[in-house]
C-alpha positions as CSV (number, residue, x, y, z in Angstrom):
1,M,-14.9,14.9,-0.8
2,I,-11.7,14.0,-2.7
3,S,-12.5,11.7,-5.6
4,R,-10.6,8.4,-5.7
5,D,-9.1,7.0,-8.9
6,L,-10.6,3.6,-8.2
7,F,-14.2,5.0,-8.1
8,G,-14.8,4.8,-11.9
9,L,-13.0,1.5,-12.3
10,I,-15.0,-0.2,-9.6
11,K,-18.3,1.2,-10.8
12,N,-17.5,-0.3,-14.3
13,Q,-17.0,-3.7,-12.7
14,L,-20.3,-3.9,-10.9
15,F,-22.7,-6.7,-11.9
16,K,-20.1,-8.5,-14.0
17,G,-20.6,-11.8,-12.2
18,K,-17.6,-11.3,-9.8
19,A,-17.1,-10.1,-6.3
20,I,-15.1,-6.9,-5.8
21,I,-12.4,-7.0,-3.1
22,I,-10.9,-3.8,-1.8
23,M,-7.9,-4.1,0.5
24,G,-5.6,-1.5,2.0
25,P,-4.3,0.2,5.2
26,R,-6.6,1.2,8.0
27,Q,-8.0,4.7,7.6
28,A,-6.9,4.9,3.9
29,G,-10.5,5.5,2.8
30,K,-12.0,2.1,1.8
31,T,-15.3,2.6,3.7
32,T,-15.6,6.2,2.3
33,L,-15.0,4.9,-1.2
34,V,-17.6,2.2,-1.0
35,N,-20.1,4.7,0.6
36,T,-19.5,7.0,-2.4
37,I,-20.1,4.2,-4.8
38,K,-23.2,3.2,-2.9
39,D,-24.6,6.8,-2.9
40,S,-24.2,6.9,-6.7
41,L,-26.4,3.8,-7.3
42,T,-30.1,3.3,-7.3
43,E,-29.9,-0.4,-6.3
44,S,-30.7,-1.4,-2.7
45,V,-27.6,-2.0,-0.5
46,L,-27.1,-4.3,2.5
47,W,-24.2,-3.1,4.6
48,L,-22.6,-5.7,7.0
49,N,-19.7,-4.8,9.3
50,G,-17.3,-7.6,10.1
51,D,-16.3,-5.9,13.4
52,E,-19.7,-6.8,14.8
53,S,-19.9,-10.2,16.4
54,N,-23.4,-10.9,15.2
55,V,-22.4,-10.3,11.6
56,R,-19.3,-12.5,12.0
57,E,-21.5,-15.3,13.4
58,A,-24.1,-15.0,10.7
59,L,-21.6,-15.1,7.8
60,S,-19.2,-17.7,9.2
61,N,-19.8,-21.3,8.0
62,T,-23.2,-20.4,6.7
63,G,-25.4,-22.1,4.1
64,L,-27.1,-20.8,1.0
65,S,-30.6,-20.7,2.5
66,Q,-29.4,-18.5,5.4
67,L,-27.6,-16.2,3.0
68,R,-30.8,-15.8,1.0
69,S,-32.6,-14.8,4.2
70,I,-29.9,-12.3,5.2
71,I,-29.6,-10.7,1.8
72,G,-33.4,-10.5,1.1
73,N,-34.2,-8.3,-1.8
74,N,-31.0,-6.3,-1.7
75,K,-28.9,-6.2,-4.9
76,I,-25.6,-5.1,-3.4
77,V,-24.0,-6.6,-0.3
78,V,-21.1,-4.7,1.3
79,I,-19.0,-6.7,3.8
80,D,-16.8,-4.1,5.6
81,E,-13.8,-5.4,7.5
82,A,-14.3,-8.8,5.9
83,Q,-11.0,-10.2,7.2
84,R,-12.7,-10.6,10.6
85,V,-15.2,-13.2,9.2
86,E,-14.1,-16.8,9.3
87,N,-14.1,-18.6,5.9
88,I,-15.4,-15.4,4.3
89,G,-14.1,-16.6,0.9
90,I,-16.4,-19.6,0.9
91,T,-19.4,-17.4,1.9
92,I,-18.7,-14.9,-0.9
93,K,-18.3,-17.8,-3.3
94,L,-21.8,-19.1,-2.4
95,I,-23.3,-15.7,-3.2
96,V,-21.4,-15.3,-6.5
97,D,-22.2,-18.8,-7.8
98,N,-25.8,-19.0,-6.7
99,L,-27.1,-15.4,-6.6
100,P,-25.9,-13.8,-9.8
101,E,-28.2,-10.8,-9.4
102,V,-26.3,-9.8,-6.2
103,Q,-23.1,-7.8,-6.3
104,V,-20.7,-8.4,-3.4
105,I,-18.2,-5.7,-2.3
106,A,-15.8,-6.7,0.5
107,T,-13.2,-4.5,2.2
108,G,-10.3,-5.5,4.4
109,S,-7.6,-3.6,6.3
110,S,-5.1,-6.4,6.1
111,S,-4.3,-8.8,3.3
112,F,-2.9,-11.7,5.3
113,E,-6.2,-13.0,6.6
114,L,-8.5,-11.7,3.9
115,A,-6.3,-12.9,1.0
116,N,-5.5,-16.3,2.6
117,S,-9.2,-17.0,3.0
118,I,-10.4,-15.5,-0.3
119,N,-7.8,-16.3,-3.0
120,E,-8.5,-20.1,-3.4
121,P,-12.3,-20.1,-3.0
122,L,-12.7,-17.0,-5.3
123,T,-10.3,-18.0,-8.1
124,G,-11.8,-16.5,-11.2
125,R,-14.6,-15.0,-9.3
126,K,-13.2,-11.6,-8.1
127,Y,-11.8,-8.3,-9.0
128,E,-9.2,-7.3,-6.5
129,H,-8.0,-3.7,-5.7
130,L,-5.5,-2.2,-3.4
131,L,-6.6,1.3,-2.1
132,L,-3.7,3.2,-0.5
133,T,-3.6,6.7,1.0
134,L,-4.4,9.7,-1.3
135,S,-2.3,9.8,-4.4
136,H,-0.5,12.7,-5.9
137,Q,-2.8,12.6,-8.9
138,E,-6.0,12.4,-6.8
139,L,-4.8,15.4,-4.8
140,Q,-3.8,17.3,-7.9
141,N,-7.2,16.6,-9.5
142,H,-8.9,18.0,-6.4
143,F,-6.7,21.0,-5.4
144,G,-5.1,21.9,-8.7
145,Y,-1.6,21.7,-10.0
146,L,-0.1,24.7,-8.3
147,E,-1.7,24.1,-4.8
148,E,-0.7,20.5,-4.8
149,K,2.9,21.3,-5.9
150,G,3.0,23.8,-3.0
151,M,2.0,21.0,-0.6
152,L,5.0,18.8,-1.6
153,R,7.1,19.6,1.6
154,H,4.0,19.0,3.7
155,H,3.5,15.5,2.2
156,L,7.1,14.6,2.7
157,I,6.7,15.1,6.4
158,Y,3.0,14.2,7.1
159,G,2.1,11.9,4.2
160,T,-1.3,11.7,2.6
161,Y,-3.7,9.8,4.9
162,P,-7.2,11.3,4.1
163,E,-7.7,12.5,7.7
164,V,-4.3,14.2,7.6
165,V,-5.0,16.0,4.4
166,T,-8.5,17.1,5.5
167,H,-7.6,18.2,9.0
168,P,-4.7,20.7,8.7
169,G,-3.2,21.6,12.0
170,E,-3.9,18.2,13.5
171,E,-1.4,16.2,11.5
172,E,0.9,15.1,14.3
173,Q,-1.9,14.1,16.6
174,I,-3.6,12.0,13.9
175,L,-0.4,10.3,12.9
176,K,0.7,9.5,16.4
177,S,-2.7,7.8,16.9
178,L,-2.4,5.9,13.7
179,S,1.2,4.8,14.3
180,G,0.4,3.4,17.7
181,S,-1.1,0.0,18.4
182,Y,-4.0,0.8,16.0
183,L,-1.6,0.4,13.1
184,F,-0.8,-3.2,14.2
185,K,-4.3,-4.1,15.3
186,D,-4.7,-6.8,12.6
187,I,-1.4,-8.3,13.3
188,F,-2.1,-8.5,17.0
189,T,-5.6,-9.9,16.3
190,W,-4.6,-12.7,13.9
191,E,-1.0,-13.6,15.0
192,N,0.2,-14.7,18.3
193,I,2.8,-12.0,18.8
194,K,4.6,-12.9,22.1
195,K,6.7,-9.8,22.1
196,P,4.8,-6.9,20.6
197,D,7.3,-4.4,22.0
198,R,10.0,-6.0,19.9
199,L,7.8,-5.7,16.8
200,E,7.3,-2.0,17.4
201,Q,11.1,-1.7,18.0
202,M,11.8,-3.4,14.7
203,V,9.4,-1.1,12.8
204,K,11.2,1.9,14.3
205,A,14.6,0.4,13.2
206,L,13.2,0.0,9.7
207,A,12.0,3.6,9.7
208,F,15.6,4.8,10.3
209,Q,16.8,2.6,7.5
210,T,14.3,3.7,4.9
211,G,15.9,3.4,1.5
212,N,18.9,1.5,2.7
213,Q,19.7,-2.1,2.2
214,V,18.2,-4.1,5.0
215,S,20.0,-7.0,6.8
216,Y,17.7,-9.3,8.8
217,H,20.7,-10.3,10.8
218,E,21.4,-6.7,11.8
219,L,17.7,-6.1,12.6
220,G,17.8,-9.2,14.8
221,Q,20.8,-7.9,16.7
222,M,19.2,-4.5,17.2
223,T,15.9,-6.0,18.5
224,G,16.9,-9.2,20.2
225,L,15.0,-11.3,17.6
226,D,16.3,-14.2,15.6
227,N,16.4,-14.0,11.8
228,E,13.4,-16.2,11.3
229,T,11.2,-14.0,13.6
230,V,12.5,-10.8,11.9
231,E,11.5,-12.2,8.5
232,K,8.1,-13.2,9.8
233,Y,7.5,-9.8,11.3
234,I,8.5,-8.1,8.1
235,L,6.0,-10.3,6.1
236,L,3.2,-9.4,8.6
237,L,4.0,-5.7,8.3
238,E,3.8,-6.0,4.5
239,R,0.5,-7.8,4.7
240,A,-0.9,-5.1,7.0
241,F,0.2,-2.5,4.4
242,V,2.7,-0.8,6.7
243,I,5.8,-1.4,4.6
244,F,6.8,-3.0,1.3
245,R,10.0,-4.5,-0.1
246,L,12.0,-3.6,-3.2
247,N,14.3,-6.3,-4.4
248,S,17.6,-5.8,-6.2
249,F,17.8,-6.2,-10.0
250,S,20.3,-8.6,-11.4
251,R,20.7,-10.1,-14.9
252,N,24.1,-9.7,-16.5
253,L,26.9,-8.6,-14.2
254,R,28.8,-10.9,-11.9
255,N,29.2,-8.2,-9.3
256,E,25.6,-7.1,-9.1
257,L,23.9,-7.6,-5.7
258,K,21.5,-10.5,-6.3
259,R,19.7,-11.1,-3.0
260,S,19.5,-7.6,-1.4
261,R,16.4,-5.7,-0.5
262,K,15.3,-2.3,0.6
263,I,12.2,-1.5,2.7
264,Y,9.9,1.5,2.3
265,F,6.8,2.7,4.1
266,Y,3.5,3.1,2.3
267,D,3.2,6.6,3.9
268,N,5.8,9.1,4.8
269,G,3.7,10.4,7.8
270,I,3.7,7.0,9.4
271,R,7.4,6.6,8.9
272,N,8.0,10.0,10.6
273,A,5.6,9.3,13.4
274,L,7.4,6.1,14.3
275,I,10.7,8.0,14.8
276,N,8.8,11.0,16.3
277,N,10.4,13.4,13.9
278,F,8.1,16.0,12.3
279,N,10.8,18.6,11.7
280,Q,10.3,20.5,8.5
281,V,12.3,19.7,5.4
282,E,15.0,22.4,5.8
283,F,15.9,21.0,9.2
284,R,16.1,17.3,8.2
285,N,19.3,15.3,7.6
286,D,17.1,12.5,6.0
287,I,15.5,14.5,3.2
288,G,17.0,12.1,0.7
289,Q,15.3,9.2,2.4
290,L,12.0,11.1,2.6
291,W,12.1,12.1,-1.1
292,E,12.9,8.5,-2.2
293,N,10.2,6.9,0.0
294,Y,7.6,9.4,-1.2
295,L,8.4,9.0,-4.9
296,I,8.5,5.2,-4.8
297,S,5.3,4.9,-2.8
298,E,3.5,7.4,-5.0
299,R,4.7,5.8,-8.2
300,M,3.3,2.5,-6.8
301,K,-0.1,4.2,-6.4
302,R,0.1,5.6,-9.9
303,N,0.9,2.2,-11.4
304,L,-1.8,0.4,-9.4
305,Y,-4.6,2.8,-10.2
306,R,-3.7,2.9,-13.9
307,M,-3.3,-0.8,-14.1
308,H,0.2,-0.3,-15.3
309,Y,1.9,-3.6,-14.6
310,C,5.6,-3.6,-14.2
311,N,8.4,-5.1,-12.2
312,M,10.0,-2.8,-9.6
313,Y,13.6,-3.0,-8.4
314,F,16.6,-1.0,-7.3
315,W,20.1,-1.7,-8.6
316,R,23.5,-1.8,-6.9
317,N,26.8,-3.6,-7.5
318,H,29.7,-4.4,-5.2
319,N,31.5,-1.2,-6.3
320,Q,28.8,0.8,-4.5
321,Q,27.3,2.0,-7.7
322,E,23.6,2.4,-7.4
323,I,20.4,3.4,-9.1
324,D,17.4,4.2,-6.8
325,Y,14.6,2.7,-8.8
326,L,14.0,0.6,-11.9
327,E,10.9,-0.5,-13.7
328,E,10.8,-3.3,-16.2
329,Y,7.9,-3.4,-18.7
330,G,7.4,-3.6,-22.5
331,G,10.7,-5.4,-22.8
332,R,12.7,-2.4,-21.6
333,I,14.3,-1.2,-18.4
334,H,13.4,2.3,-17.2
335,A,16.0,3.6,-14.6
336,Y,15.3,6.5,-12.3
337,E,17.5,8.4,-9.9
338,F,15.9,10.6,-7.2
339,K,17.6,13.9,-6.2
340,W,16.1,16.6,-3.9
341,N,18.5,19.1,-5.4
342,A,17.3,19.8,-8.9
343,N,20.7,21.3,-9.9
344,R,22.8,18.3,-9.0
345,K,24.1,16.6,-12.0
346,V,23.9,12.8,-12.0
347,N,25.2,10.3,-14.6
348,I,24.0,6.7,-15.0
349,P,26.6,4.2,-13.8
350,Y,28.7,3.2,-16.8
351,S,28.7,-0.5,-15.9
352,F,24.8,-0.5,-15.9
353,A,24.5,1.4,-19.1
354,E,27.0,-1.0,-20.8
355,A,25.2,-4.1,-19.5
356,Y,21.7,-2.9,-20.3
357,P,22.0,-0.7,-23.5
358,E,18.3,-0.8,-24.1
359,H,17.3,1.3,-21.2
360,E,15.7,4.7,-20.5
361,W,17.3,7.0,-17.8
362,M,15.8,9.9,-16.0
363,V,16.6,12.0,-12.9
364,I,13.5,12.9,-10.8
365,H,13.7,16.1,-8.8
366,P,11.1,18.7,-7.4
367,E,10.9,20.4,-10.8
368,N,9.7,17.4,-12.8
369,Y,8.3,14.9,-10.2
370,S,4.7,15.7,-11.1
371,D,5.1,14.2,-14.6
372,F,6.7,11.0,-13.0
373,L,3.6,10.6,-10.7
374,S,0.9,11.7,-13.1
């Protein structure tokens, strides 16, 4: 069992008068995490699965007296796949407000339905967490520094889904299964997607453009979709935790790109499965894209699990000068360039350094990446 960083944080939040909401991609380990928490407690637990129709019926549009009957003497109520339950936020609110001795833990594999139905009813009544695939730090804690460093090339190709990590030799089969329609189950369930083949075609186009600036117009031309539909599909893919956006940073310079964006995948393995390319690192012409996607997604996990709040950007100007990744926190800008070749010398763009003198600059490569992610 690989220990998750959120385990201790969530345990410390139990019985503080708030619901605990855990969202994240399918198969990222949410149910396993909650089971681990459950097994470490002495309190009685009621486990309800939102995939079951009788559970959805019992929890949808229900009243307090019925909830008391369902919960009984249990002190913890787990609602797995809570996004499947209509008006689940109101139901959880009833429990939090009227049964203070009961702790609610709800999990969801997509944010668009769960968040939309929970945020307003549970304002001030919830702790919310995003659980992604296994992080560099979690794997290093489990396997040790040297073994985890030796797995870097493997992670660049196959990612870090728990099942991928724990089933060596079956990586491609697992990822192909995950990247099929299962990956988009929530989107197809909750949204009326009239052309699902176009959605999958667009995701593949995004996979080829990982780390590049994305034009909705170009994506539309490639897939036969209009700009509005492209933007809608990208938003849905974000809310299903398949991709995330990085916006451009602009403050001082007239020639900085102000409305540009890049799109990354939460997991390298899913990205490679979508383009059906599991060739090893030495045979790749996209190693720069793989390295950049891996570092940014892993840095996101690091920041999330350590509650390190910062703004995330990339930077580019009209002269084609670019910085891969920026973080803004503590009143300072921290600039990072990602290079797979540790011996390649890189200097910060002069125009950026001049415009933002209060900055920190670092090149991240395979010899120092562990510090960046730990």
